[in-house]
N, CA, C and O atoms as a GROMACS GRO file, in nm:
protein
  616
    1MET      N    1   5.309   6.903   3.464
    1MET     CA    2   5.167   6.897   3.455
    1MET      C    3   5.127   6.806   3.340
    1MET      O    4   5.187   6.807   3.232
    2SER      N    5   5.026   6.730   3.367
    2SER     CA    6   4.980   6.636   3.266
    2SER      C    7   4.880   6.703   3.173
    2SER      O    8   4.830   6.813   3.200
    3ASP      N    9   4.851   6.633   3.064
    3ASP     CA   10   4.754   6.685   2.968
    3ASP      C   11   4.614   6.695   3.030
    3ASP      O   12   4.537   6.786   2.998
    4ASP      N   13   4.583   6.601   3.120
    4ASP     CA   14   4.452   6.604   3.186
    4ASP      C   15   4.440   6.728   3.276
    4ASP      O   16   4.336   6.793   3.282
    5ASP      N   17   4.551   6.759   3.345
    5ASP     CA   18   4.550   6.877   3.431
    5ASP      C   19   4.534   7.006   3.349
    5ASP      O   20   4.461   7.097   3.388
    6LEU      N   21   4.603   7.013   3.235
    6LEU     CA   22   4.592   7.129   3.148
    6LEU      C   23   4.451   7.143   3.091
    6LEU      O   24   4.398   7.254   3.080
    7ALA      N   25   4.390   7.031   3.055
    7ALA     CA   26   4.254   7.033   3.001
    7ALA      C   27   4.156   7.079   3.110
    7ALA      O   28   4.065   7.157   3.084
    8LEU      N   29   4.178   7.029   3.232
    8LEU     CA   30   4.092   7.069   3.344
    8LEU      C   31   4.108   7.218   3.374
    8LEU      O   32   4.011   7.288   3.401
    9LEU      N   33   4.230   7.265   3.370
    9LEU     CA   34   4.256   7.407   3.392
    9LEU      C   35   4.195   7.493   3.280
    9LEU      O   36   4.140   7.599   3.308
   10ALA      N   37   4.203   7.449   3.158
   10ALA     CA   38   4.145   7.522   3.044
   10ALA      C   39   3.992   7.528   3.057
   10ALA      O   40   3.931   7.631   3.030
   11ASP      N   41   3.931   7.415   3.098
   11ASP     CA   42   3.785   7.413   3.117
   11ASP      C   43   3.743   7.509   3.229
   11ASP      O   44   3.644   7.580   3.216
   12ALA      N   45   3.818   7.510   3.337
   12ALA     CA   46   3.786   7.599   3.448
   12ALA      C   47   3.799   7.745   3.404
   12ALA      O   48   3.718   7.830   3.443
   13GLU      N   49   3.901   7.773   3.323
   13GLU     CA   50   3.921   7.910   3.274
   13GLU      C   51   3.805   7.952   3.183
   13GLU      O   52   3.757   8.065   3.192
   14LYS      N   53   3.760   7.860   3.095
   14LYS     CA   54   3.647   7.889   3.007
   14LYS      C   55   3.521   7.918   3.089
   14LYS      O   56   3.447   8.012   3.059
   15ASP      N   57   3.498   7.836   3.191
   15ASP     CA   58   3.379   7.855   3.276
   15ASP      C   59   3.385   7.990   3.348
   15ASP      O   60   3.285   8.061   3.358
   16LEU      N   61   3.503   8.024   3.397
   16LEU     CA   62   3.520   8.150   3.468
   16LEU      C   63   3.500   8.269   3.375
   16LEU      O   64   3.434   8.366   3.412
   17VAL      N   65   3.555   8.262   3.255
   17VAL     CA   66   3.538   8.369   3.157
   17VAL      C   67   3.390   8.384   3.119
   17VAL      O   68   3.339   8.495   3.109
   18ALA      N   69   3.323   8.273   3.098
   18ALA     CA   70   3.180   8.275   3.062
   18ALA      C   71   3.098   8.336   3.177
   18ALA      O   72   3.007   8.415   3.153
   19GLU      N   73   3.130   8.299   3.301
   19GLU     CA   74   3.057   8.353   3.416
   19GLU      C   75   3.076   8.504   3.426
   19GLU      O   76   2.980   8.576   3.452
   20TYR      N   77   3.198   8.554   3.407
   20TYR     CA   78   3.223   8.698   3.415
   20TYR      C   79   3.158   8.773   3.300
   20TYR      O   80   3.109   8.885   3.318
   21ARG      N   81   3.157   8.712   3.181
   21ARG     CA   82   3.087   8.776   3.068
   21ARG      C   83   2.937   8.785   3.097
   21ARG      O   84   2.874   8.886   3.068
   22ASP      N   85   2.882   8.680   3.154
   22ASP     CA   86   2.740   8.677   3.189
   22ASP      C   87   2.709   8.784   3.293
   22ASP      O   88   2.610   8.857   3.282
   23ARG      N   89   2.794   8.794   3.395
   23ARG     CA   90   2.776   8.897   3.499
   23ARG      C   91   2.783   9.038   3.440
   23ARG      O   92   2.704   9.126   3.475
   24ALA      N   93   2.880   9.058   3.352
   24ALA     CA   94   2.896   9.190   3.290
   24ALA      C   95   2.774   9.224   3.203
   24ALA      O   96   2.726   9.337   3.204
   25ALA      N   97   2.725   9.127   3.128
   25ALA     CA   98   2.607   9.151   3.044
   25ALA      C   99   2.485   9.182   3.130
   25ALA      O  100   2.408   9.272   3.096
   26ARG      N  101   2.468   9.109   3.241
   26ARG     CA  102   2.356   9.135   3.331
   26ARG      C  103   2.366   9.274   3.394
   26ARG      O  104   2.267   9.346   3.403
   27ALA      N  105   2.487   9.311   3.437
   27ALA     CA  106   2.507   9.444   3.496
   27ALA      C  107   2.479   9.554   3.395
   27ALA      O  108   2.420   9.656   3.429
   28GLU      N  109   2.520   9.533   3.271
   28GLU     CA  110   2.494   9.631   3.166
   28GLU      C  111   2.343   9.644   3.139
   28GLU      O  112   2.293   9.754   3.120
   29ALA      N  113   2.272   9.532   3.138
   29ALA     CA  114   2.127   9.534   3.117
   29ALA      C  115   2.056   9.604   3.233
   29ALA      O  116   1.963   9.682   3.212
   30GLU      N  117   2.100   9.578   3.355
   30GLU     CA  118   2.041   9.644   3.472
   30GLU      C  119   2.064   9.795   3.467
   30GLU      O  120   1.975   9.872   3.500
   31LEU      N  121   2.183   9.836   3.426
   31LEU     CA  122   2.214   9.978   3.414
   31LEU      C  123   2.126  10.044   3.308
   31LEU      O  124   2.075  10.154   3.330
   32GLU      N  125   2.107   9.977   3.195
   32GLU     CA  126   2.022  10.032   3.090
   32GLU      C  127   1.877  10.042   3.137
   32GLU      O  128   1.810  10.141   3.108
   33ASN      N  129   1.827   9.942   3.208
   33ASN     CA  130   1.692   9.946   3.263
   33ASN      C  131   1.678  10.061   3.364
   33ASN      O  132   1.575  10.129   3.367
   34PHE      N  133   1.780  10.081   3.444
   34PHE     CA  134   1.779  10.190   3.541
   34PHE      C  135   1.773  10.325   3.470
   34PHE      O  136   1.698  10.414   3.510
   35ARG      N  137   1.853  10.340   3.364
   35ARG     CA  138   1.853  10.465   3.287
   35ARG      C  139   1.715  10.492   3.227
   35ARG      O  140   1.665  10.604   3.233
   36ARG      N  141   1.654  10.388   3.170
   36ARG     CA  142   1.519  10.404   3.112
   36ARG      C  143   1.418  10.443   3.219
   36ARG      O  144   1.334  10.530   3.197
   37ARG      N  145   1.425  10.379   3.334
   37ARG     CA  146   1.332  10.407   3.444
   37ARG      C  147   1.349  10.551   3.494
   37ARG      O  148   1.250  10.619   3.518
   38VAL      N  149   1.472  10.595   3.508
   38VAL     CA  150   1.498  10.733   3.553
   38VAL      C  151   1.445  10.832   3.450
   38VAL      O  152   1.384  10.933   3.487
   39GLU      N  153   1.467  10.806   3.322
   39GLU     CA  154   1.418  10.896   3.217
   39GLU      C  155   1.265  10.898   3.213
   39GLU      O  156   1.205  11.004   3.197
   40ARG      N  157   1.204  10.782   3.229
   40ARG     CA  158   1.057  10.775   3.231
   40ARG      C  159   1.002  10.852   3.351
   40ARG      O  160   0.904  10.926   3.337
   41ASP      N  161   1.064  10.836   3.468
   41ASP     CA  162   1.020  10.908   3.588
   41ASP      C  163   1.042  11.059   3.571
   41ASP      O  164   0.958  11.138   3.613
   42ARG      N  165   1.152  11.097   3.512
   42ARG     CA  166   1.182  11.238   3.489
   42ARG      C  167   1.076  11.299   3.397
   42ARG      O  168   1.028  11.410   3.422
   43GLN      N  169   1.040  11.227   3.291
   43GLN     CA  170   0.938  11.275   3.198
   43GLN      C  171   0.802  11.284   3.266
   43GLN      O  172   0.728  11.381   3.245
   44ALA      N  173   0.767  11.186   3.348
   44ALA     CA  174   0.639  11.186   3.420
   44ALA      C  175   0.634  11.304   3.517
   44ALA      O  176   0.530  11.370   3.529
   45ASN      N  177   0.743  11.330   3.586
   45ASN     CA  178   0.748  11.445   3.678
   45ASN      C  179   0.735  11.576   3.603
   45ASN      O  180   0.666  11.667   3.650
   46ARG      N  181   0.799  11.587   3.489
   46ARG     CA  182   0.790  11.708   3.407
   46ARG      C  183   0.646  11.732   3.365
   46ARG      O  184   0.594  11.843   3.375
   47GLU      N  185   0.581  11.626   3.317
   47GLU     CA  186   0.442  11.638   3.273
   47GLU      C  187   0.350  11.674   3.390
   47GLU      O  188   0.257  11.753   3.374
   48ALA      N  189   0.377  11.618   3.507
   48ALA     CA  190   0.294  11.649   3.624
   48ALA      C  191   0.309  11.796   3.665
   48ALA      O  192   0.210  11.860   3.701
   49VAL      N  193   0.429  11.848   3.659
   49VAL     CA  194   0.452  11.989   3.694
   49VAL      C  195   0.384  12.080   3.592
   49VAL      O  196   0.320  12.178   3.630
   50ILE      N  197   0.398  12.049   3.463
   50ILE     CA  198   0.334  12.130   3.360
   50ILE      C  199   0.182  12.126   3.379
   50ILE      O  200   0.116  12.230   3.370
   51ALA      N  201   0.127  12.008   3.405
   51ALA     CA  202  -0.017  11.995   3.425
   51ALA      C  203  -0.063  12.077   3.545
   51ALA      O  204  -0.170  12.138   3.541
   52GLU      N  205   0.015  12.078   3.651
   52GLU     CA  206  -0.023  12.154   3.772
   52GLU      C  207  -0.020  12.304   3.745
   52GLU      O  208  -0.108  12.377   3.791
   53VAL      N  209   0.079  12.351   3.672
   53VAL     CA  210   0.086  12.494   3.638
   53VAL      C  211  -0.034  12.531   3.550
   53VAL      O  212  -0.099  12.633   3.573
   54ILE      N  213  -0.062  12.448   3.450
   54ILE     CA  214  -0.176  12.475   3.363
   54ILE      C  215  -0.306  12.472   3.442
   54ILE      O  216  -0.392  12.557   3.423
   55ARG      N  217  -0.321  12.374   3.530
   55ARG     CA  218  -0.442  12.364   3.612
   55ARG      C  219  -0.463  12.492   3.693
   55ARG      O  220  -0.577  12.537   3.709
   56SER      N  221  -0.356  12.549   3.743
   56SER     CA  222  -0.370  12.671   3.824
   56SER      C  223  -0.409  12.792   3.738
   56SER      O  224  -0.464  12.889   3.790
   57LEU      N  225  -0.382  12.787   3.607
   57LEU     CA  226  -0.415  12.898   3.518
   57LEU      C  227  -0.548  12.879   3.445
   57LEU      O  228  -0.592  12.970   3.374
   58LEU      N  229  -0.612  12.765   3.461
   58LEU     CA  230  -0.738  12.741   3.391
   58LEU      C  231  -0.849  12.840   3.428
   58LEU      O  232  -0.928  12.875   3.341
   59PRO      N  233  -0.858  12.888   3.552
   59PRO     CA  234  -0.960  12.990   3.580
   59PRO      C  235  -0.943  13.116   3.494
   59PRO      O  236  -1.042  13.178   3.457
   60ALA      N  237  -0.820  13.152   3.463
   60ALA     CA  238  -0.798  13.268   3.375
   60ALA      C  239  -0.848  13.238   3.234
   60ALA      O  240  -0.907  13.324   3.169
   61ILE      N  241  -0.824  13.116   3.186
   61ILE     CA  242  -0.874  13.075   3.054
   61ILE      C  243  -1.026  13.077   3.054
   61ILE      O  244  -1.088  13.122   2.958
   62ASP      N  245  -1.087  13.028   3.163
   62ASP     CA  246  -1.233  13.030   3.174
   62ASP      C  247  -1.286  13.173   3.166
   62ASP      O  248  -1.386  13.199   3.098
   63ASP      N  249  -1.220  13.266   3.236
   63ASP     CA  250  -1.262  13.407   3.231
   63ASP      C  251  -1.249  13.463   3.090
   63ASP      O  252  -1.337  13.537   3.044
   64LEU      N  253  -1.140  13.428   3.021
   64LEU     CA  254  -1.123  13.474   2.883
   64LEU      C  255  -1.230  13.415   2.792
   64LEU      O  256  -1.279  13.483   2.701
   65ASP      N  257  -1.267  13.288   2.814
   65ASP     CA  258  -1.374  13.226   2.736
   65ASP      C  259  -1.506  13.299   2.757
   65ASP      O  260  -1.580  13.324   2.661
   66ARG      N  261  -1.535  13.334   2.882
   66ARG     CA  262  -1.660  13.406   2.911
   66ARG      C  263  -1.657  13.546   2.847
   66ARG      O  264  -1.758  13.591   2.793
   67ALA      N  265  -1.542  13.612   2.854
   67ALA     CA  266  -1.530  13.744   2.792
   67ALA      C  267  -1.550  13.733   2.641
   67ALA      O  268  -1.615  13.819   2.581
   68ASP      N  269  -1.496  13.630   2.580
   68ASP     CA  270  -1.512  13.609   2.437
   68ASP      C  271  -1.658  13.581   2.404
   68ASP      O  272  -1.710  13.632   2.305
   69ALA      N  273  -1.724  13.500   2.485
   69ALA     CA  274  -1.866  13.467   2.462
   69ALA      C  275  -1.955  13.591   2.473
   69ALA      O  276  -2.058  13.600   2.406
   70HIS      N  277  -1.915  13.685   2.556
   70HIS     CA  278  -1.993  13.809   2.573
   70HIS      C  279  -1.954  13.917   2.472
   70HIS      O  280  -2.011  14.026   2.473
   71GLY      N  281  -1.858  13.887   2.385
   71GLY     CA  282  -1.818  13.983   2.284
   71GLY      C  283  -1.719  14.087   2.333
   71GLY      O  284  -1.700  14.189   2.268
   72ASP      N  285  -1.657  14.063   2.447
   72ASP     CA  286  -1.562  14.159   2.503
   72ASP      C  287  -1.423  14.152   2.439
   72ASP      O  288  -1.343  14.244   2.453
   73LEU      N  289  -1.395  14.043   2.370
   73LEU     CA  290  -1.264  14.029   2.306
   73LEU      C  291  -1.277  14.067   2.159
   73LEU      O  292  -1.322  13.988   2.077
   74VAL      N  293  -1.238  14.188   2.130
   74VAL     CA  294  -1.245  14.236   1.992
   74VAL      C  295  -1.105  14.232   1.932
   74VAL      O  296  -1.005  14.247   2.002
   75GLU      N  297  -1.099  14.212   1.801
   75GLU     CA  298  -0.972  14.200   1.730
   75GLU      C  299  -0.883  14.321   1.757
   75GLU      O  300  -0.925  14.435   1.741
   76GLY      N  301  -0.758  14.294   1.796
   76GLY     CA  302  -0.661  14.400   1.818
   76GLY      C  303  -0.659  14.458   1.959
   76GLY      O  304  -0.567  14.532   1.993
   77ALA      N  305  -0.758  14.425   2.041
   77ALA     CA  306  -0.760  14.477   2.178
   77ALA      C  307  -0.653  14.407   2.260
   77ALA      O  308  -0.621  14.290   2.234
   78PRO      N  309  -0.595  14.475   2.359
   78PRO     CA  310  -0.488  14.415   2.440
   78PRO      C  311  -0.530  14.283   2.506
   78PRO      O  312  -0.452  14.188   2.509
   79LEU      N  313  -0.651  14.276   2.557
   79LEU     CA  314  -0.696  14.153   2.623
   79LEU      C  315  -0.706  14.038   2.522
   79LEU      O  316  -0.681  13.923   2.557
   80THR      N  317  -0.743  14.070   2.401
   80THR     CA  318  -0.750  13.967   2.295
   80THR      C  319  -0.612  13.913   2.266
   80THR      O  320  -0.594  13.792   2.249
   81LEU      N  321  -0.514  14.001   2.260
   81LEU     CA  322  -0.376  13.958   2.234
   81LEU      C  323  -0.324  13.871   2.347
   81LEU      O  324  -0.256  13.771   2.323
   82VAL      N  325  -0.355  13.909   2.470
   82VAL     CA  326  -0.314  13.828   2.586
   82VAL      C  327  -0.378  13.690   2.578
   82VAL      O  328  -0.312  13.590   2.602
   83SER      N  329  -0.505  13.686   2.544
   83SER     CA  330  -0.578  13.560   2.531
   83SER      C  331  -0.512  13.470   2.425
   83SER      O  332  -0.492  13.351   2.449
   84GLN      N  333  -0.480  13.527   2.311
   84GLN     CA  334  -0.418  13.450   2.203
   84GLN      C  335  -0.282  13.396   2.244
   84GLN      O  336  -0.249  13.281   2.215
   85LYS      N  337  -0.203  13.478   2.310
   85LYS     CA  338  -0.070  13.434   2.353
   85LYS      C  339  -0.078  13.325   2.459
   85LYS      O  340  -0.002  13.228   2.456
   86LEU      N  341  -0.171  13.341   2.552
   86LEU     CA  342  -0.188  13.241   2.657
   86LEU      C  343  -0.230  13.107   2.597
   86LEU      O  344  -0.176  13.002   2.633
   87ARG      N  345  -0.326  13.110   2.508
   87ARG     CA  346  -0.372  12.986   2.443
   87ARG      C  347  -0.261  12.923   2.359
   87ARG      O  348  -0.245  12.801   2.360
   88ALA      N  349  -0.185  13.004   2.288
   88ALA     CA  350  -0.075  12.952   2.206
   88ALA      C  351   0.031  12.886   2.295
   88ALA      O  352   0.088  12.783   2.259
   89GLY      N  353   0.057  12.947   2.410
   89GLY     CA  354   0.153  12.887   2.504
   89GLY      C  355   0.106  12.753   2.554
   89GLY      O  356   0.186  12.660   2.566
   90PHE      N  357  -0.022  12.741   2.585
   90PHE     CA  358  -0.077  12.613   2.631
   90PHE      C  359  -0.073  12.509   2.520
   90PHE      O  360  -0.040  12.393   2.544
   91GLU      N  361  -0.108  12.550   2.400
   91GLU     CA  362  -0.108  12.457   2.287
   91GLU      C  363   0.033  12.404   2.260
   91GLU      O  364   0.050  12.291   2.215
   92LYS      N  365   0.132  12.487   2.287
   92LYS     CA  366   0.272  12.446   2.268
   92LYS      C  367   0.305  12.321   2.351
   92LYS      O  368   0.384  12.237   2.310
   93TYR      N  369   0.242  12.311   2.467
   93TYR     CA  370   0.265  12.196   2.554
   93TYR      C  371   0.166  12.083   2.528
   93TYR      O  372   0.168  11.981   2.596
   94GLY      N  373   0.079  12.100   2.428
   94GLY     CA  374  -0.012  11.993   2.390
   94GLY      C  375  -0.145  11.994   2.464
   94GLY      O  376  -0.212  11.892   2.471
   95LEU      N  377  -0.184  12.108   2.519
   95LEU     CA  378  -0.312  12.116   2.589
   95LEU      C  379  -0.425  12.115   2.487
   95LEU      O  380  -0.425  12.193   2.391
   96ARG      N  381  -0.521  12.024   2.508
   96ARG     CA  382  -0.637  12.014   2.420
   96ARG      C  383  -0.763  12.030   2.502
   96ARG      O  384  -0.772  11.982   2.615
   97ARG      N  385  -0.859  12.096   2.443
   97ARG     CA  386  -0.989  12.114   2.506
   97ARG      C  387  -1.073  11.989   2.481
   97ARG      O  388  -1.070  11.933   2.371
   98VAL      N  389  -1.149  11.944   2.581
   98VAL     CA  390  -1.239  11.830   2.565
   98VAL      C  391  -1.378  11.869   2.614
   98VAL      O  392  -1.393  11.956   2.699
   99GLY      N  393  -1.477  11.803   2.559
   99GLY     CA  394  -1.614  11.829   2.597
   99GLY      C  395  -1.683  11.911   2.491
   99GLY      O  396  -1.680  12.034   2.495
  100GLU      N  397  -1.746  11.844   2.396
  100GLU     CA  398  -1.818  11.912   2.288
  100GLU      C  399  -1.962  11.863   2.287
  100GLU      O  400  -1.988  11.746   2.312
  101VAL      N  401  -2.054  11.952   2.259
  101VAL     CA  402  -2.195  11.917   2.248
  101VAL      C  403  -2.211  11.813   2.138
  101VAL      O  404  -2.157  11.828   2.029
  102GLY      N  405  -2.287  11.708   2.169
  102GLY     CA  406  -2.316  11.605   2.070
  102GLY      C  407  -2.227  11.482   2.076
  102GLY      O  408  -2.260  11.380   2.017
  103GLU      N  409  -2.114  11.492   2.146
  103GLU     CA  410  -2.027  11.375   2.153
  103GLU      C  411  -2.080  11.276   2.257
  103GLU      O  412  -2.150  11.316   2.350
  104PRO      N  413  -2.047  11.148   2.243
  104PRO     CA  414  -2.091  11.050   2.343
  104PRO      C  415  -2.030  11.083   2.480
  104PRO      O  416  -1.916  11.127   2.489
  105PHE      N  417  -2.106  11.061   2.585
  105PHE     CA  418  -2.059  11.085   2.721
  105PHE      C  419  -1.951  10.983   2.754
  105PHE      O  420  -1.970  10.863   2.735
  106ASP      N  421  -1.839  11.031   2.803
  106ASP     CA  422  -1.727  10.945   2.844
  106ASP      C  423  -1.688  10.984   2.986
  106ASP      O  424  -1.635  11.092   3.008
  107PRO      N  425  -1.715  10.896   3.085
  107PRO     CA  426  -1.685  10.932   3.223
  107PRO      C  427  -1.536  10.953   3.251
  107PRO      O  428  -1.499  11.004   3.357
  108ASN      N  429  -1.450  10.915   3.156
  108ASN     CA  430  -1.307  10.937   3.174
  108ASN      C  431  -1.268  11.083   3.151
  108ASN      O  432  -1.167  11.130   3.204
  109ILE      N  433  -1.349  11.156   3.073
  109ILE     CA  434  -1.316  11.296   3.044
  109ILE      C  435  -1.430  11.391   3.076
  109ILE      O  436  -1.411  11.513   3.073
  110HIS      N  437  -1.548  11.337   3.107
  110HIS     CA  438  -1.664  11.421   3.137
  110HIS      C  439  -1.709  11.397   3.281
  110HIS      O  440  -1.700  11.287   3.334
  111GLU      N  441  -1.758  11.503   3.340
  111GLU     CA  442  -1.824  11.493   3.470
  111GLU      C  443  -1.968  11.537   3.448
  111GLU      O  444  -1.994  11.653   3.416
  112ALA      N  445  -2.062  11.442   3.465
  112ALA     CA  446  -2.203  11.472   3.442
  112ALA      C  447  -2.257  11.551   3.561
  112ALA      O  448  -2.262  11.500   3.673
  113VAL      N  449  -2.298  11.673   3.536
  113VAL     CA  450  -2.354  11.758   3.641
  113VAL      C  451  -2.504  11.734   3.650
  113VAL      O  452  -2.563  11.738   3.758
  114VAL      N  453  -2.566  11.709   3.534
  114VAL     CA  454  -2.709  11.683   3.530
  114VAL      C  455  -2.735  11.582   3.416
  114VAL      O  456  -2.668  11.585   3.313
  115SER      N  457  -2.833  11.496   3.438
  115SER     CA  458  -2.871  11.399   3.336
  115SER      C  459  -3.018  11.422   3.302
  115SER      O  460  -3.105  11.420   3.390
  116LEU      N  461  -3.046  11.442   3.174
  116LEU     CA  462  -3.181  11.472   3.129
  116LEU      C  463  -3.231  11.359   3.040
  116LEU      O  464  -3.167  11.326   2.940
  117PRO      N  465  -3.346  11.298   3.073
  117PRO     CA  466  -3.399  11.193   2.987
  117PRO      C  467  -3.438  11.251   2.851
  117PRO      O  468  -3.498  11.358   2.842
  118ASP      N  469  -3.402  11.179   2.745
  118ASP     CA  470  -3.433  11.224   2.611
  118ASP      C  471  -3.466  11.103   2.525
  118ASP      O  472  -3.379  11.020   2.501
  119PRO      N  473  -3.592  11.090   2.479
  119PRO     CA  474  -3.630  10.972   2.400
  119PRO      C  475  -3.562  10.967   2.263
  119PRO      O  476  -3.566  10.863   2.197
  120ASP      N  477  -3.500  11.076   2.220
  120ASP     CA  478  -3.437  11.079   2.087
  120ASP      C  479  -3.294  11.027   2.086
  120ASP      O  480  -3.234  11.015   1.978
  121VAL      N  481  -3.237  10.994   2.202
  121VAL     CA  482  -3.098  10.945   2.205
  121VAL      C  483  -3.096  10.797   2.244
  121VAL      O  484  -3.180  10.750   2.321
  122GLU      N  485  -2.998  10.726   2.191
  122GLU     CA  486  -2.982  10.584   2.222
  122GLU      C  487  -2.871  10.562   2.323
  122GLU      O  488  -2.873  10.463   2.396
  123VAL      N  489  -2.774  10.652   2.328
  123VAL     CA  490  -2.664  10.644   2.424
  123VAL      C  491  -2.652  10.780   2.492
  123VAL      O  492  -2.698  10.882   2.440
  124GLU      N  493  -2.591  10.779   2.609
  124GLU     CA  494  -2.571  10.906   2.680
  124GLU      C  495  -2.486  10.999   2.592
  124GLU      O  496  -2.381  10.960   2.542
  125THR      N  497  -2.535  11.122   2.576
  125THR     CA  498  -2.473  11.218   2.486
  125THR      C  499  -2.461  11.353   2.556
  125THR      O  500  -2.549  11.391   2.634
  126VAL      N  501  -2.352  11.424   2.529
  126VAL     CA  502  -2.333  11.556   2.587
  126VAL      C  503  -2.434  11.652   2.523
  126VAL      O  504  -2.432  11.674   2.402
  127LYS      N  505  -2.522  11.709   2.606
  127LYS     CA  506  -2.623  11.802   2.558
  127LYS      C  507  -2.575  11.946   2.570
  127LYS      O  508  -2.605  12.029   2.484
  128ASP      N  509  -2.500  11.976   2.676
  128ASP     CA  510  -2.450  12.110   2.698
  128ASP      C  511  -2.318  12.101   2.775
  128ASP      O  512  -2.302  12.015   2.861
  129VAL      N  513  -2.226  12.191   2.745
  129VAL     CA  514  -2.098  12.196   2.816
  129VAL      C  515  -2.105  12.314   2.914
  129VAL      O  516  -2.117  12.430   2.874
  130ILE      N  517  -2.099  12.280   3.042
  130ILE     CA  518  -2.106  12.384   3.144
  130ILE      C  519  -1.968  12.445   3.166
  130ILE      O  520  -1.954  12.566   3.181
  131GLN      N  521  -1.867  12.358   3.167
  131GLN     CA  522  -1.728  12.405   3.181
  131GLN      C  523  -1.642  12.309   3.099
  131GLN      O  524  -1.646  12.188   3.122
  132PRO      N  525  -1.564  12.361   3.005
  132PRO     CA  526  -1.482  12.271   2.924
  132PRO      C  527  -1.375  12.202   3.008
  132PRO      O  528  -1.331  12.252   3.111
  133GLY      N  529  -1.335  12.086   2.960
  133GLY     CA  530  -1.226  12.012   3.023
  133GLY      C  531  -1.101  12.025   2.938
  133GLY      O  532  -1.105  12.074   2.825
  134TYR      N  533  -0.990  11.981   2.995
  134TYR     CA  534  -0.863  11.990   2.923
  134TYR      C  535  -0.781  11.864   2.946
  134TYR      O  536  -0.779  11.806   3.054
  135VAL      N  537  -0.712  11.824   2.839
  135VAL     CA  538  -0.624  11.708   2.841
  135VAL      C  539  -0.486  11.755   2.798
  135VAL      O  540  -0.472  11.828   2.700
  136LEU      N  541  -0.384  11.712   2.871
  136LEU     CA  542  -0.245  11.742   2.837
  136LEU      C  543  -0.179  11.610   2.801
  136LEU      O  544  -0.149  11.529   2.888
  137GLY      N  545  -0.155  11.590   2.672
  137GLY     CA  546  -0.104  11.460   2.628
  137GLY      C  547  -0.209  11.354   2.656
  137GLY      O  548  -0.318  11.359   2.599
  138GLU      N  549  -0.179  11.261   2.743
  138GLU     CA  550  -0.274  11.158   2.784
  138GLU      C  551  -0.330  11.186   2.922
  138GLU      O  552  -0.414  11.110   2.972
  139ARG      N  553  -0.285  11.293   2.986
  139ARG     CA  554  -0.324  11.324   3.123
  139ARG      C  555  -0.443  11.419   3.125
  139ARG      O  556  -0.441  11.525   3.063
  140LEU      N  557  -0.548  11.380   3.198
  140LEU     CA  558  -0.664  11.467   3.215
  140LEU      C  559  -0.629  11.573   3.318
  140LEU      O  560  -0.600  11.542   3.434
  141VAL      N  561  -0.632  11.699   3.276
  141VAL     CA  562  -0.602  11.810   3.366
  141VAL      C  563  -0.729  11.851   3.441
  141VAL      O  564  -0.726  11.875   3.561
  142ARG      N  565  -0.840  11.857   3.367
  142ARG     CA  566  -0.968  11.888   3.429
  142ARG      C  567  -1.078  11.825   3.344
  142ARG      O  568  -1.080  11.840   3.222
  143ALA      N  569  -1.168  11.755   3.411
  143ALA     CA  570  -1.282  11.694   3.341
  143ALA      C  571  -1.380  11.803   3.297
  143ALA      O  572  -1.397  11.904   3.366
  144ALA      N  573  -1.443  11.781   3.184
  144ALA     CA  574  -1.545  11.874   3.136
  144ALA      C  575  -1.673  11.852   3.216
  144ALA      O  576  -1.718  11.738   3.232
  145LYS      N  577  -1.730  11.959   3.267
  145LYS     CA  578  -1.858  11.950   3.337
  145LYS      C  579  -1.968  11.965   3.233
  145LYS      O  580  -1.974  12.066   3.162
  146VAL      N  581  -2.054  11.863   3.224
  146VAL     CA  582  -2.151  11.861   3.116
  146VAL      C  583  -2.290  11.822   3.164
  146VAL      O  584  -2.307  11.758   3.268
  147ALA      N  585  -2.390  11.862   3.085
  147ALA     CA  586  -2.525  11.813   3.099
  147ALA      C  587  -2.539  11.700   2.997
  147ALA      O  588  -2.494  11.713   2.883
  148VAL      N  589  -2.601  11.590   3.039
  148VAL     CA  590  -2.607  11.471   2.956
  148VAL      C  591  -2.751  11.439   2.920
  148VAL      O  592  -2.840  11.441   3.004
  149SER      N  593  -2.772  11.408   2.792
  149SER     CA  594  -2.900  11.353   2.746
  149SER      C  595  -2.888  11.203   2.758
  149SER      O  596  -2.796  11.143   2.702
  150ALA      N  597  -2.982  11.141   2.829
  150ALA     CA  598  -2.977  10.997   2.849
  150ALA      C  599  -3.104  10.933   2.796
  150ALA      O  600  -3.212  10.993   2.804
  151PRO      N  601  -3.093  10.813   2.741
  151PRO     CA  602  -3.214  10.744   2.698
  151PRO      C  603  -3.302  10.717   2.819
  151PRO      O  604  -3.251  10.690   2.928
  152PRO      N  605  -3.435  10.724   2.801
  152PRO     CA  606  -3.522  10.697   2.916
  152PRO      C  607  -3.502  10.553   2.964
  152PRO      O  608  -3.484  10.462   2.884
  153SER      N  609  -3.505  10.536   3.096
  153SER     CA  610  -3.484  10.401   3.150
  153SER      C  611  -3.605  10.316   3.121
  153SER      O  612  -3.718  10.365   3.121
  154ALA      N  613  -3.580  10.189   3.097
  154ALA     CA  614  -3.688  10.097   3.060
  154ALA      C  615  -3.775  10.062   3.180
  154ALA      O  616  -3.871   9.986   3.167
   0.00000   0.00000   0.00000
């Protein structure tokens, strides 16, 4: 074999090694992307299931809120303890209440049930909360049903 043949063979070997390294690096990157996608989907599914369970229990929270508003939940009573434990369990998963009187109306978290013209406001503002809403992380579980004070139309 001549020196030219050996040089040609060495170049071909270098090209082949480079191609296989490139293929291996691409396959490794694809595998890592797949792992990230599976983990992201798994987390999204987990959050969706938690949100659905919480959504199904919100009527019980609403009943406890009404009982508390009527003075039926007194310190040390069994129903009060159940209420505290239920709320603590929801808070553990990051459930937050949304919809407060006086905050600006946000159609992303509020559902306007009624709009009342009010010359004293410059932007739509929550005047009354009919039913509180809840957010789990970044996911809206239930929009707050609110009455809105709106500036009079021109």
